[in-house]
C-alpha positions as CSV (number, residue, x, y, z in Angstrom):
1,M,-62.8,18.1,-102.3
2,N,-61.8,21.0,-104.5
3,R,-59.9,19.8,-107.7
4,W,-57.2,22.4,-107.1
5,L,-56.6,20.9,-103.7
6,W,-56.1,17.6,-105.3
7,V,-53.6,19.1,-107.7
8,S,-51.6,20.4,-104.7
9,I,-51.7,17.0,-103.0
10,V,-50.6,15.1,-106.1
11,A,-47.8,17.6,-106.9
12,T,-46.6,17.3,-103.3
13,L,-46.6,13.5,-103.5
14,A,-44.8,13.6,-106.9
15,A,-42.1,15.8,-105.5
16,L,-41.6,13.5,-102.5
17,V,-41.5,10.3,-104.6
18,G,-39.2,12.0,-107.1
19,S,-36.8,13.1,-104.4
20,L,-36.6,9.6,-102.9
21,Y,-36.1,8.1,-106.3
22,V,-33.3,10.5,-107.2
23,Y,-31.5,9.8,-103.9
24,Y,-32.0,6.0,-103.7
25,G,-32.5,5.1,-107.3
26,M,-30.0,7.4,-109.0
27,Y,-27.4,7.8,-106.3
28,D,-24.5,6.8,-108.5
29,R,-25.4,9.6,-111.0
30,I,-25.2,12.3,-108.4
31,P,-21.8,14.0,-108.3
32,E,-19.7,13.5,-105.1
33,Q,-20.0,17.2,-104.4
34,V,-23.3,19.0,-105.3
35,S,-23.9,22.7,-105.5
36,T,-26.7,23.6,-103.1
37,H,-26.6,27.4,-103.2
38,W,-26.0,30.0,-106.0
39,G,-25.0,33.6,-106.0
40,L,-26.8,36.5,-107.6
41,H,-25.4,35.7,-111.1
42,G,-26.1,32.0,-110.8
43,D,-22.6,30.8,-109.9
44,P,-22.5,28.0,-107.2
45,D,-21.1,29.3,-103.9
46,Q,-21.9,26.4,-101.6
47,W,-21.3,22.6,-102.0
48,T,-22.7,19.6,-100.2
49,P,-21.4,16.0,-100.2
50,R,-23.6,13.5,-102.0
51,D,-24.2,11.4,-98.9
52,K,-25.7,14.5,-97.1
53,L,-28.0,15.6,-99.9
54,L,-31.2,13.9,-98.8
55,P,-32.4,16.7,-96.4
56,F,-32.0,19.1,-99.3
57,L,-34.1,16.9,-101.5
58,L,-36.8,16.7,-98.9
59,L,-36.9,20.4,-98.1
60,S,-39.2,21.4,-100.9
61,P,-41.7,18.5,-100.6
62,G,-41.9,19.4,-96.9
63,A,-42.6,23.0,-97.7
64,M,-45.2,21.9,-100.2
65,A,-46.9,19.7,-97.6
66,V,-47.1,22.6,-95.2
67,L,-48.8,24.7,-97.9
68,V,-51.3,22.0,-98.5
69,L,-52.1,21.9,-94.8
70,L,-52.4,25.7,-94.7
71,T,-54.7,25.5,-97.7
72,V,-57.2,23.5,-95.6
73,V,-56.6,25.4,-92.3
74,L,-56.7,29.0,-93.4
75,P,-60.4,29.1,-94.5
76,W,-61.3,27.6,-91.1
77,I,-59.5,30.3,-89.1
78,S,-60.5,33.2,-91.3
79,P,-62.2,36.1,-89.3
80,R,-65.9,36.7,-89.7
81,G,-66.5,39.0,-92.6
82,F,-63.2,37.9,-94.4
83,Q,-64.1,34.3,-95.3
84,I,-63.1,32.8,-98.6
85,E,-66.6,31.7,-99.5
86,G,-66.9,34.5,-102.1
87,F,-63.9,33.3,-104.0
88,R,-63.4,29.7,-102.9
89,T,-62.4,28.3,-106.3
90,T,-59.9,31.1,-106.9
91,Y,-58.5,30.7,-103.4
92,F,-57.7,27.0,-104.0
93,Y,-56.3,27.8,-107.5
94,V,-53.9,30.4,-106.1
95,M,-52.7,28.1,-103.3
96,A,-52.2,25.3,-105.9
97,V,-50.2,27.6,-108.1
98,V,-47.9,28.4,-105.2
99,V,-47.5,24.7,-104.5
100,L,-46.7,24.1,-108.2
101,L,-44.2,26.9,-108.1
102,L,-42.3,25.2,-105.3
103,G,-42.6,21.9,-107.1
104,Y,-41.1,23.5,-110.3
105,M,-38.3,25.1,-108.3
106,H,-37.6,21.7,-106.7
107,F,-37.4,20.1,-110.1
108,A,-35.0,22.8,-111.3
109,I,-32.8,22.3,-108.2
110,T,-32.8,18.5,-108.5
111,L,-31.9,18.8,-112.2
112,S,-28.9,20.9,-111.3
113,Y,-27.8,18.1,-108.9
114,L,-27.8,15.6,-111.7
115,R,-26.6,17.9,-114.4
116,P,-24.0,20.4,-113.1
117,G,-23.9,23.5,-115.2
118,V,-27.7,23.9,-115.6
119,K,-28.6,27.6,-115.4
120,T,-30.6,27.2,-112.2
121,I,-31.2,30.9,-111.6
122,E,-32.6,31.4,-115.1
123,L,-34.9,28.4,-114.6
124,F,-36.1,29.9,-111.3
125,L,-36.8,33.3,-112.8
126,G,-38.5,31.9,-115.9
127,G,-40.8,29.9,-113.7
128,L,-41.4,32.8,-111.3
129,S,-42.4,35.0,-114.2
130,L,-45.0,32.5,-115.3
131,F,-46.2,32.3,-111.7
132,F,-46.9,36.1,-111.7
133,A,-48.8,35.6,-115.0
134,A,-50.9,32.8,-113.6
135,I,-51.7,34.6,-110.4
136,G,-52.3,37.9,-112.1
137,N,-54.9,36.2,-114.3
138,V,-57.2,35.8,-111.3
139,M,-56.3,38.7,-109.1
140,G,-59.5,40.5,-110.0
141,K,-61.5,37.6,-108.5
142,V,-59.7,37.6,-105.1
143,K,-62.0,39.1,-102.4
144,R,-60.9,40.7,-99.2
145,N,-59.1,38.3,-96.9
146,F,-56.1,38.0,-94.6
147,W,-54.2,35.4,-96.6
148,M,-53.6,36.4,-100.2
149,G,-53.7,39.4,-102.5
150,V,-52.4,43.0,-102.2
151,R,-53.0,43.4,-98.4
152,T,-52.2,47.0,-97.6
153,P,-53.9,49.0,-94.8
154,W,-56.0,50.7,-97.5
155,T,-57.2,47.6,-99.4
156,I,-58.1,45.9,-96.2
157,A,-60.0,49.0,-95.0
158,D,-62.2,49.4,-98.0
159,E,-63.8,47.0,-100.5
160,K,-63.8,49.4,-103.4
161,V,-60.0,50.0,-102.9
162,W,-59.4,46.3,-102.7
163,D,-61.3,45.5,-105.9
164,R,-59.7,48.3,-108.0
165,T,-56.2,47.6,-106.8
166,H,-56.5,43.9,-107.6
167,R,-57.8,44.6,-111.1
168,L,-54.8,46.9,-111.7
169,T,-52.5,44.2,-110.2
170,G,-53.8,41.7,-112.7
171,W,-53.3,44.1,-115.6
172,L,-49.7,44.6,-114.5
173,W,-48.7,41.0,-113.5
174,V,-49.9,39.1,-116.5
175,P,-47.9,41.0,-119.1
176,F,-44.9,41.3,-116.8
177,G,-45.0,37.5,-116.2
178,L,-45.2,36.6,-119.9
179,A,-42.7,39.2,-121.0
180,G,-40.4,38.4,-118.1
181,C,-40.3,34.7,-119.0
182,V,-39.5,35.5,-122.7
183,A,-36.8,38.0,-121.6
184,I,-35.1,35.5,-119.3
185,I,-35.0,32.9,-122.0
186,A,-33.5,35.6,-124.3
187,G,-30.8,36.3,-121.8
188,L,-32.0,39.5,-120.2
189,N,-29.8,40.7,-117.3
190,I,-31.2,39.4,-114.0
191,L,-31.0,42.9,-112.4
192,I,-33.2,44.3,-115.1
193,W,-35.8,41.6,-114.5
194,A,-35.6,42.3,-110.7
195,A,-36.1,46.0,-111.3
196,G,-39.2,45.2,-113.3
197,L,-40.5,43.0,-110.5
198,I,-40.0,45.8,-107.9
199,V,-42.0,48.2,-110.1
200,V,-45.0,45.9,-110.7
201,V,-45.1,45.0,-107.0
202,L,-44.8,48.6,-105.7
203,I,-47.3,50.2,-108.1
204,P,-50.4,48.5,-106.6
205,V,-49.3,49.4,-103.1
206,I,-48.9,53.1,-104.0
207,Y,-52.1,53.0,-106.1
208,S,-54.1,51.6,-103.1
209,L,-53.0,54.6,-100.9
210,V,-53.7,57.2,-103.6
211,L,-57.1,55.7,-104.4
212,Y,-58.1,55.4,-100.7
213,K,-57.2,59.0,-100.1
214,R,-59.1,60.1,-103.2
215,L,-62.2,58.1,-102.2
216,E,-62.0,59.3,-98.6
217,K,-61.9,63.0,-99.8
218,Q,-64.9,62.3,-102.0
219,G,-66.8,60.5,-99.3
220,Q,-67.1,57.3,-101.3
221,L,-65.4,54.8,-99.1
222,T,-67.5,51.6,-98.6
223,G,-66.0,50.5,-95.3
224,S,-65.6,47.0,-93.8
225,P,-67.4,43.9,-95.0
226,Q,-70.4,42.7,-93.1
227,A,-70.4,39.4,-91.3
């Protein structure tokens, strides 16, 4: 079994055990009313009684478990010519990073239950920034598939467009993720961070279209992968 799959499984079990421990072992430390939703600026706008908190604590471990299941199932149902064999280790790494992101966000939310006043949104965005850096670091290794990556009509249609677009994506996401995390810690306005995210997400999409049309005009498209 791939080591990154083991990381996903262990992280999921840790989140589940941690949730059960918080609810049953630390129940008295949970406030009677807990904030379970936050507005754009991080202010709580929804509250839940302590005795009804367990479903909220189990939500993230459940989502992580679904992702672990998908990690195993998706390679099996991949269409011929789009299998993950060419980047199997990277595939499991990316899925593990997504699982770990959910686990981190679950930790941040649970911490806010126990310590009201924790800046949950800032914790989210800091972790999400590092997620983009971690994913961007391997984007150039992701081969054409239907489950992850910058899947536009033009990257799916041509291998050369896919490869170049994903190299560009990595160059954008790694510095954005690292700088974004530092900026959030330094107190950057959340809207500015969001604007930066939109830019680094849209640029690869636009680039894939422009590159496809250029290669099409030059007669350099490589076409679909062979089975």
